[in-house]
N, C-alpha and C positions, 0 to 999 in steps of 0.2 A: 523685195518688200513683202510679197505675199507669203514668203516662206515662214514668217513669224506668226502667221495667223493660226495654223493648226494647233500649236502648243497652247495659245490663249484660249482657243475653243475647248481643248481638253481640260484646261485648268478650270474654266467656267463650269463645265459639266461635272467635274469632280467636286467643286464647291457646292453645286446644287444638290448632288447626291448626298454629300455630308450633311447639309442643312436638312434635307428630307429625312435622313436617318435619325438625326438628333430630335426632330419634331416627333417622329414616330415613337422613339424611345420615351420622350416626355409624356406622350399620351398613354403608353402602356405601363410605365413605371409609376407606382404610387408616390405621392409627395411624402417626404419624411418629416416635415414640420407642419404646423397649423394649430388650430384650437380643437380640443376634443368636443364632439357633438354626439349625443346619443338619441336613438329612436327605436321604436318597437317594430319588429319585422315578423311576419307570419310566413311559415313554410307551407306552400300550397302544392300538394302532390297532384300530378296529372290524373285525370279520371281513370279509376281502376287500378292505380298504382299504390304501392305501400309508401308510407312516409319515409323518405330517404334520410340518412344521417348526413348532416352538413356541418363542416368545421369552419373555423375562421378563414382558413386558406382557400375555402371554396366560395367565399363571398367577394364580389366585386362591387365597389362603390364608385360612382362617377358623380362628381359635384360640378355642375355647369360644364359638363362634357370633359372634365379633367379627372383622372383617376385619383382617388383619395386612399390613404393608408388605413387599413382596418386594424384597430388596436385591441378590440375586445368583442367577443361574441358569446353571450351568456344565455343558456336556455332558462326561460322563466318558469322554473320548476323548483321544487324543494325549498331551500332557503330564499330563493328569488321568485317564488310563486305569488307574491302579494299582488292583489288586484283590487282597485276601486272601480266599481261598475255601477253607473246610474242607468236606470230604466226610465226613459222619457217618453211619455205617452200623450198623444193627442186627446184632449179632454172633450171628446165628441162621441156620438153614438157609434162611430166606426171602431173606436178602441174597445168597445164592449161586444163587438160582433162575434158570433159563433163561439168557439171554445177558447178564444184568445186568452181571457183572464185565467182560466183553468190551466192552460198550457204554460202561461207565464209563471204561475205558482209552482208548477212542477219543475220548470226551468230554474227558478230561484232556489228551491229546496235541493236541487241536484248539484249545486255549485260547491266546490271544495271549501273547507273551513278557512282557507287563506284569502277568500274573496269577501270583501265588504260590499254590500249592496244598498243602494239608495233608490227611492222611487219619487219621480216628479211628474207633474201633469202640465201640459202646455195650456196657458190661459192668456186672455187679453191682458197685456201689461207685463207678461213674463211668466216663467215657470213657477209653479207652486210645489215646493218640496214637501211631500206628505210624509216621507220617511228619510231621515238623514242616513248617511252611510253607516251600516251596522254589520257586524259579523253574525248577528242573530237572524238567520235566514227565515225563520218562522215569523218573526216580527216584520221583516220586509215583505214577505208574501201576503201577510194580513193587511198591508197598506193599499193593495190593489182594490179598486172599487168600480162598480158600474157607473157610467157617466150619464148625466142628464141630457147631454147632447147639445148644450147651448153655450157652455162657458168658453169654448175655444173658437167660436164662429168669428171670422174676420181677423184671426190672429196669424202670426207668421211662425211656422215651426222652426225656421232657421234663426229668427231672432231669439226664440226660446232657447235654442241650443247655445247661442252666443252667451246669453245671460246665465245659463246654467254653468258654463265653463267659467264665467266671471265670478260666480258665487261659490265655486268649488272650494270646500274648506281646505285650508292648508294644515298639514299634519305637523306635529311637534318635531318630528324627525324627517328630514328631507329624503331619507332612504327608506322610510316606513313602507312605501308602496312602490313597486317596480312598474306598475302600469296604471293608467287612467283611461277608461273606455266608456262609451255610451251605447246603449241599445235604444235606438230611436224608432218609434212606431207611430206612423202618421199617414194621411193620404197625400202629404207633400205639397198641398195647395197653400200658397202664401196669400192670405186675405189682405195683407198690407201692400201688396205689389199691384198697383193699379194698371200698369202697362201690360196689356195682353198680347202684344206683338211677339210672334214666335222668334224674331231675330234679336230680341232684347234680353239682357241678362238681369237677374235679380241681384241688386247690391247686397241684400241681406245674406244671400248664399255666399258671395265672396267674403263677406265679413266673418261668417260662421266658419268657413274653411280656414281662413287665416288664423283665427283665434284658436281653433282646434290644432292646427299644425304647430303654432307657436307654443302651445301648452303641452304638446305631445299627446293629445287625446285622439284615440282611434274610435271611429264611429261605425257601428253596424246599424243598418236601417231596414225595416220591414215596411214596405209601402202598401197601404190599404187602398181599396178602390175608392171609397168615399162618395157620398151623395153629391158633394159639390163638384167633384171631378166628372162624375157621370152626367151632370146637368149642364156642364159648360165645356164643350169640346176644346175651346181655346185654352182652358185652364191646364190641359195636359202639357202644353208647351212650357208651363211655369213650374213643372215638377222637377226638382233637382236633387232628390234624395240620393239617387245612385251616384251623382257627381260628388256629393259630400262624402259618401262612403269611400269612393275610389280615391279621392284626393287625400284622404286622411289615413289610408291604409286598411280600411275595413271592408265589409261586404254588404251588398244590397240585395234584398229579396223582394220581388214584385208579386204580391198576392192579387191577381187580377180577377179572381172569382169572387162574387158576392155571396156565395153559398156558405153556410156555417160549417166549414171544414176545419181540420186540425192545422194549427200553426206549428206543431211540434217539429216537423222536418227542418224549418228555418232555425228554430231555437237549438235543435240538436246540432246542426251544422255550425252555428255560432259557438257552441260549447267545444266542439272539436277544434275549431280554429284557435280558440283561446288557449288550448292545451299545446299548440304548436308554435308558440311565439318565443322570440329571442330579443334580448337587448343588444343592439348593435352600437358600438362606439367607433367612430372614425375621426381622423384629423381633417377638419374642414379648412379650406383656405379662406381667411376672412377678407372682407372688403374694408374700405375706409370707414364706412358706417355700418352698424349692425343692421341685420334685416333678414328677410326670407331668401333662401337660396334653393335653386332646383337641385334635386338629387335623384339618382336612379340606382337601385340596388338589384343585383342579379346574381345568378349562379350558373355555372356550366355543368353542374351535376345533373345527370339525365332524369327525366320524369319529375322535375320539380320547378317551381316558380317561387320567387321571393316577393311578397306583397308588403308594401310600405307606403308611407306618406310621400307625396310628390315633391314636397318642399320641407325644409327644416329652418329653424332660426339659428343664425350664426352670429356670435358676438363679433364686435369689431376687433381688428388686429392692433398691435402696438403702434403708437403714433411716432 
């Protein structure tokens, strides 16, 4: 009777090995069907390294932990260099501090002709667009102004970001712009968020992140110290600018000094990052209902990191 047991055990072990091998192959092999989804990716070289050349074959995309097939990897340069960039400033005294306005004017004037720039200020009730998107960089630079320091008190920078994305003008041609990005400058304090507890999350932040991810908007953020933040230690727990930037595939810069120093290093770094961006298209596996799906983009090319939004909007699959 017992003589039959070893073959059964061997068969079970073989079946287990086969199942494990098939699972591993499914994880490492990209899916060949799905719906095409595009997103902006920034190549970030490691400190002190040159920017490496990265091809589509060097890009690995995982959607909900499953590998997705990369179908396009386009450098956003030349014919694809179009960029719509809104500068969104906190309309308070902090946004006029030091040389910020002069540095911003130089930043605007240094952008390539393929960049359209708009200027908006955060105010109670939503952002005020003082200059719509324009290729006239001199006009955009002239829209910057010193702030009286009272129009944004009690406002939410994250609600302003959400509303700006909602108001973003639609172009006549869907391919007219390859990118939509925001340079957000604020102390990050949400005057509309009454719960100061450090373990609570601001719902306005979640809403702004999802709207930006769904619209494919990348957010760069410069965090100013701000009188409100300095006067309220608990308010530091409510500052989520870095999270907004990280979740949307941008960069966050924390200006901790109150001294009137130059903001040019942050703006210069933003300019460099804008010049190292790609349009990635991959085949996403849809769910029964459309919605946001987690995604991770990476490369094994040495001395480089790929920075992108943490989630993308994926349409529903065929019923």
